[in-house]
C-alpha positions in Angstrom: -16.8 51.0 60.0 -14.4 53.9 60.7 -17.3 55.9 62.2 -18.3 53.0 64.4 -14.7 52.5 65.6 -14.4 56.2 66.3 -17.5 56.2 68.4 -16.4 53.1 70.4 -12.9 54.6 70.9 -14.4 57.9 72.0 -16.5 56.0 74.6 -13.4 54.2 75.8 -11.4 57.4 76.1 -14.3 59.1 78.0 -13.6 56.7 80.9 -10.5 58.8 81.6 -12.5 62.0 81.9 -13.4 63.1 85.4 -17.0 62.2 86.4 -19.3 65.0 87.4 -20.6 64.4 90.9 -24.4 64.0 90.7 -26.5 63.6 93.8 -29.1 60.9 93.9 -32.5 62.3 94.3 -35.9 60.7 94.7 -36.8 59.0 91.4 -39.2 60.9 89.2 -40.1 58.0 87.1 -40.7 54.5 88.3 -42.2 51.3 86.8 -46.0 51.7 86.8 -48.2 49.5 88.9 -49.6 46.8 86.5 -51.3 44.4 88.9 -53.6 43.1 86.1 -50.5 41.5 84.5 -49.6 40.7 80.9 -51.5 38.2 78.8 -49.5 35.1 77.6 -50.2 32.8 74.7 -48.1 29.7 74.0 -47.1 28.6 70.5 -47.2 30.2 67.0 -50.6 29.1 65.9 -52.6 32.0 67.4 -53.8 35.5 66.4 -51.3 37.3 68.7 -48.2 35.6 67.2 -49.5 35.9 63.6 -50.0 39.6 64.1 -46.6 39.9 65.5 -45.0 37.9 62.8 -46.8 39.6 59.9 -45.8 43.1 61.2 -42.3 42.3 62.4 -39.7 44.9 61.4 -37.0 42.2 61.4 -36.8 38.7 60.0 -37.1 37.0 63.4 -34.1 34.7 62.6 -34.2 33.2 66.1 -37.6 31.5 65.3 -35.9 29.2 62.8 -33.3 28.2 65.5 -36.2 27.4 67.9 -37.9 25.3 65.2 -34.6 23.3 64.6 -34.3 22.6 68.3 -38.0 21.5 68.5 -37.5 19.2 65.4 -34.7 17.5 67.3 -36.9 16.6 70.3 -36.4 19.7 72.5 -39.9 19.8 73.8 -38.8 22.2 76.6 -38.2 25.0 74.2 -41.3 27.1 73.4 -42.4 30.4 71.8 -44.8 32.5 74.0 -46.4 35.7 72.9 -47.0 38.3 75.6 -49.4 41.3 75.4 -48.3 44.2 77.6 -51.2 46.4 78.6 -48.7 49.1 79.8 -47.2 49.3 76.3 -50.2 48.2 74.2 -47.6 45.9 72.5 -47.1 42.3 71.5 -43.8 40.8 72.6 -42.3 37.5 71.6 -40.7 35.4 74.4 -38.6 32.3 74.2 -39.3 30.0 77.1 -36.7 27.3 77.9 -38.0 24.9 80.6 -35.9 22.3 82.3 -35.1 19.4 80.0 -36.0 17.1 83.0 -39.8 16.9 83.0 -39.9 16.2 86.7 -38.5 19.7 87.3 -41.0 21.6 85.1 -43.7 22.1 87.6 -43.5 25.4 89.6 -39.8 26.0 88.8 -37.9 29.2 89.5 -37.2 31.5 86.6 -34.2 33.3 85.1 -35.2 36.4 83.1 -32.4 36.8 80.6 -32.2 40.1 78.6 -30.6 40.5 75.2 -28.2 43.4 74.4 -28.7 46.4 72.1 -30.0 44.0 69.4 -33.0 43.2 71.7 -33.2 39.8 70.0 -34.5 41.4 66.9 -31.5 40.6 64.8 -28.7 38.0 65.0 -26.9 39.3 68.1 -29.0 37.4 70.8 -28.7 34.6 73.3 -30.5 32.1 71.1 -28.3 32.7 68.0 -25.0 33.3 69.6 -24.7 31.0 72.6 -25.5 27.4 73.8 -28.0 28.7 76.4 -30.7 26.2 75.4 -28.3 23.2 75.9 -26.3 24.6 78.8 -29.0 26.2 81.0 -31.9 24.2 79.7 -30.2 20.9 79.8 -29.5 18.2 77.2 -28.4 15.0 78.9 -31.0 12.9 77.1 -30.1 14.4 73.7 -27.6 13.0 71.2 -25.5 16.2 70.8 -21.9 17.1 70.4 -20.2 19.7 72.6 -21.4 20.4 76.1 -23.5 17.9 78.1 -25.4 19.7 80.8 -28.2 18.9 83.3 -29.3 22.5 83.1 -29.9 24.9 85.9 -33.3 23.3 86.8 -35.2 26.5 86.1 -37.1 28.3 83.4 -35.3 30.7 81.2 -37.4 33.5 79.8 -35.9 35.7 77.0 -37.8 38.6 75.5 -37.0 38.7 71.8 -37.8 42.4 71.3 -36.6 45.7 72.8 -33.8 46.8 70.5 -32.0 50.0 71.7 -34.5 50.4 74.6 -32.3 49.7 77.7 -35.4 47.7 78.7 -36.4 50.9 80.5 -39.6 53.0 81.0 -39.3 55.9 78.6 -40.5 59.4 79.0 -40.8 60.0 75.2 -42.0 58.2 72.1 -40.1 56.6 69.2 -42.5 54.9 66.8 -39.7 53.0 65.2 -38.9 51.2 68.5 -42.4 50.6 69.8 -43.3 47.4 68.0 -46.9 46.5 67.2 -50.2 46.1 69.1 -53.0 43.6 68.5 -54.3 45.6 65.6 -51.0 45.5 63.8 -50.5 49.2 64.6 -47.6 50.9 66.3 -47.5 50.1 70.0 -47.5 52.6 72.8 -44.7 54.3 74.6 -42.0 51.9 75.8 -42.5 50.8 79.4 -40.1 47.8 79.5 -39.4 47.9 83.3 -43.1 48.0 84.0 -43.5 45.0 81.7 -40.5 43.0 83.0 -41.0 43.7 86.7 -44.8 44.3 87.2 -46.7 42.7 84.3 -44.7 39.6 83.2 -43.7 37.9 86.5 -47.2 37.7 87.9 -48.6 36.5 84.6 -45.9 33.9 84.2 -46.4 32.6 87.7 -50.0 31.8 86.7 -49.0 30.4 83.2 -49.6 26.8 82.4 -48.1 24.4 79.9 -50.1 21.2 79.2 -52.1 21.9 82.3 -49.1 22.3 84.6 -48.2 25.5 86.4 -44.8 26.5 85.0 -43.3 28.9 87.6 -43.0 29.7 91.3 -42.2 33.2 92.6 -38.4 32.7 92.8 -36.6 34.7 90.1 -33.3 35.9 88.9 -32.3 38.6 86.3 -29.2 38.8 84.0 -28.1 40.8 81.0 -25.1 41.8 78.9 -23.8 45.0 77.4 -26.8 47.3 77.3 -28.9 45.1 79.5 -26.0 44.5 81.9 -26.8 48.1 83.0 -30.5 47.2 83.2 -30.2 44.1 85.3 -28.5 46.1 88.0 -31.1 48.9 87.8 -33.9 46.4 88.1 -32.4 44.9 91.2 -32.0 48.3 92.7 -35.5 49.5 91.9 -37.0 46.2 93.2 -35.2 45.2 96.4 -35.9 41.6 97.3 -37.3 40.7 93.9 -34.3 38.8 92.6 -32.5 35.9 94.2 -29.6 36.3 91.8 -28.4 39.1 89.5 -25.9 38.9 86.6 -24.4 41.8 84.8 -21.9 41.0 82.0 -19.9 43.9 80.4 -22.3 46.5 81.4 -21.8 50.1 82.4 -23.5 50.9 85.7 -23.2 54.6 85.3 -25.6 56.4 83.0 -25.2 60.0 84.0 -21.4 60.5 84.2 -19.8 61.8 81.0 -18.7 58.3 79.9 -21.9 56.6 81.0 -24.0 59.1 79.1 -21.8 58.7 76.1 -22.3 54.9 76.2 -26.1 55.3 76.4 -26.3 57.7 73.6 -24.0 55.6 71.3 -26.4 52.7 71.8 -29.5 54.8 71.4 -28.2 56.6 68.3 -28.1 53.2 66.5 -31.9 53.1 67.0 -32.3 56.7 65.8 -33.0 57.8 69.4 -31.3 59.6 72.3 -31.2 60.0 76.1 -33.5 63.1 75.7 -36.1 60.8 74.1 -35.7 58.0 76.5 -35.2 59.7 79.9 -35.4 63.5 79.2 -31.7 64.0 79.1 -28.6 62.7 80.8 -29.1 64.8 84.0 -32.9 64.3 84.3 -34.4 62.8 87.5 -35.3 59.7 85.4 -31.7 59.3 84.1 -30.4 59.5 87.7 -33.1 57.0 88.8 -31.7 54.6 86.2 -28.0 55.1 87.1 -27.0 51.9 88.8 -23.8 53.4 90.1 -25.7 56.2 91.9 -28.2 53.7 93.2 -25.7 51.1 94.3 -26.8 51.3 98.0 -30.1 49.7 96.9 -28.2 46.5 96.1 -27.7 46.0 99.9 -29.4 42.9 100.9 -29.4 41.3 97.5 -27.4 38.1 97.4 -25.7 36.2 94.6 -24.7 39.2 92.5 -22.2 38.4 89.7 -20.6 41.2 87.7 -18.0 40.6 85.0 -15.8 42.4 82.5 -12.9 41.7 80.2 -9.9 43.9 80.0 -10.3 44.8 76.3 -7.2 43.0 75.3 -7.6 40.3 72.7 -8.4 36.9 74.0 -9.1 33.4 72.8 -12.4 34.2 71.2 -10.9 37.0 69.1 -8.2 35.0 67.4 -8.2 33.9 63.8 -8.4 30.2 64.9 -11.4 30.9 67.1 -14.7 29.1 66.1 -16.4 32.5 66.2 -13.9 34.3 63.9 -13.3 31.3 61.7 -10.2 32.7 60.0 -11.9 35.9 58.9 -9.3 38.6 59.2 -11.8 41.5 59.0 -14.0 39.9 61.8 -10.9 39.4 64.0 -9.9 43.0 63.5 -13.3 44.3 64.3 -13.6 42.5 67.6 -10.1 43.3 68.6 -10.2 47.0 67.7 -13.9 48.0 68.1 -14.8 45.3 70.7 -11.6 45.9 72.6 -12.3 49.7 72.9 -15.8 49.1 74.1 -14.8 46.5 76.6 -11.9 48.6 77.9 -14.5 51.4 78.6 -17.0 49.1 80.3 -14.1 47.7 82.4 -13.6 51.3 83.7 -17.4 51.4 84.5 -17.2 48.1 86.3 -14.2 49.2 88.4 -16.1 52.2 89.4 -19.0 50.0 90.6 -16.5 47.8 92.5 -15.0 50.8 94.3 -18.6 51.9 95.2 -19.8 48.6 96.5 -16.6 47.9 98.3 -16.9 51.2 100.1 -20.5 50.5 101.0 -19.6 47.0 102.2 -22.0 45.3 99.7 -20.9 41.8 98.6 -20.6 41.3 94.9 -18.8 38.5 93.0 -16.6 40.4 90.5 -14.9 38.7 87.7 -12.3 40.8 85.9 -10.8 38.8 83.1 -7.2 39.5 82.1 -8.2 39.4 78.4 -11.4 39.6 76.4 -13.3 42.0 74.2 -17.0 43.0 73.9 -18.3 39.9 72.1 -20.5 36.8 72.6 -17.8 34.3 73.2 -17.1 35.9 76.6 -20.8 36.2 77.5 -21.2 32.5 76.8 -18.3 32.0 79.2 -20.2 34.1 81.7 -23.0 31.6 81.7 -20.4 29.2 83.2 -19.0 31.7 85.7 -22.5 32.8 86.8 -23.7 29.2 87.4 -22.8 29.1 91.1 -24.4 32.4 92.1 -27.4 31.7 89.9 -28.1 28.2 91.2 -27.5 29.3 94.8 -30.1 32.0 94.4 -32.7 29.9 92.6 -32.2 27.1 95.0 -32.2 24.3 92.5 -29.0 22.5 93.6 -28.1 21.8 89.9 -24.6 20.6 89.5 -22.4 22.5 87.1 -21.0 20.3 84.2 -17.5 19.1 84.7 -14.6 20.2 82.4 -14.9 16.9 80.5 -18.6 17.5 79.9 -17.9 21.1 78.6 -14.9 20.6 76.3 -15.2 23.9 74.5 -15.0 26.0 77.7 -11.6 26.9 79.1 -11.4 28.5 82.5 -9.6 31.8 82.0 -7.3 33.6 84.4 -9.3 36.2 86.2 -9.3 38.5 89.2 -12.2 37.4 91.3 -13.4 39.4 94.3 -16.4 40.0 96.5 
């Protein structure tokens, strides 16, 4: 634990170091054209899913959660297996359709990315938040806690991609490349190609029970590692996303502190920036630096970017439902999570200065408290609602305070 805290604190302190000015040049690596699209198969009773499950490097704990929801009548929650031709890889997806069946035909879609865990462990949207109930909707269900109509859109969550930044890599790392249809190691990681070129087109043709699931309106959101990625995707694909969410991410990837963050994350997967992008000052790294590329956000509407201060907040206390009186857990989120969030706060302030200077409208939410943990990212699903629904055009009404008793609006500095 000391080593982890040291790394987190080092990253936090790196924010104070002067950033090296790096010019933005023409990108050397972009998502490949993949007009053929991915191949999608629904359910778990098929060869693709069986191959994926039998060769999984993790226990796929999220699958048991999905089964529990399905056993309680949530017929809008499904497992879909994608085959990416660009990566020669099988990828599990969770699809959450609107609970209201009248809204399931040709609905807009939120692509929601996990953090460094990639969904392969326990630190993911399915295991750590109420995303199925809150964004999917649960008004017809006999549940305690939040009662929500949902956002009236599909939510698609890739449950793979640990320590990948959901980026197109320039090098190989067999331990992170998953498996193909033969049960062998997949090809080089091309996550941006998959997420922006292969998957959307395939999903917009995908049918459930003979009904087309999705239209072409889409949004992207991520947290921590993927909070960097969601901004990069929006910059690399102007006009693709009707709403963009970035929670506790670090837009910069080539500054001293930005590169430190990236390497700390990749080191956990036995990798490095050299392997992913060819080094912190490579053309590919600069292409993926969302701070350098901020001008490309011009014209994108409904951008929500959030960060806590790093100071302990309600979700970090011993009486928090997440900490449950565990002194060690509380200390970890307050010390380690606080250091990380303090550092990403510096990154987010850098981005705000840049977008303000450029005159690009972004809805920033700087919370006065809060560390780098899931309680605050679940809160972000509440704060992001307005921008998300405006972009997707569903008109879904956000649950009132009485319908969401476990959420307490926090003091924050909001700006655009």
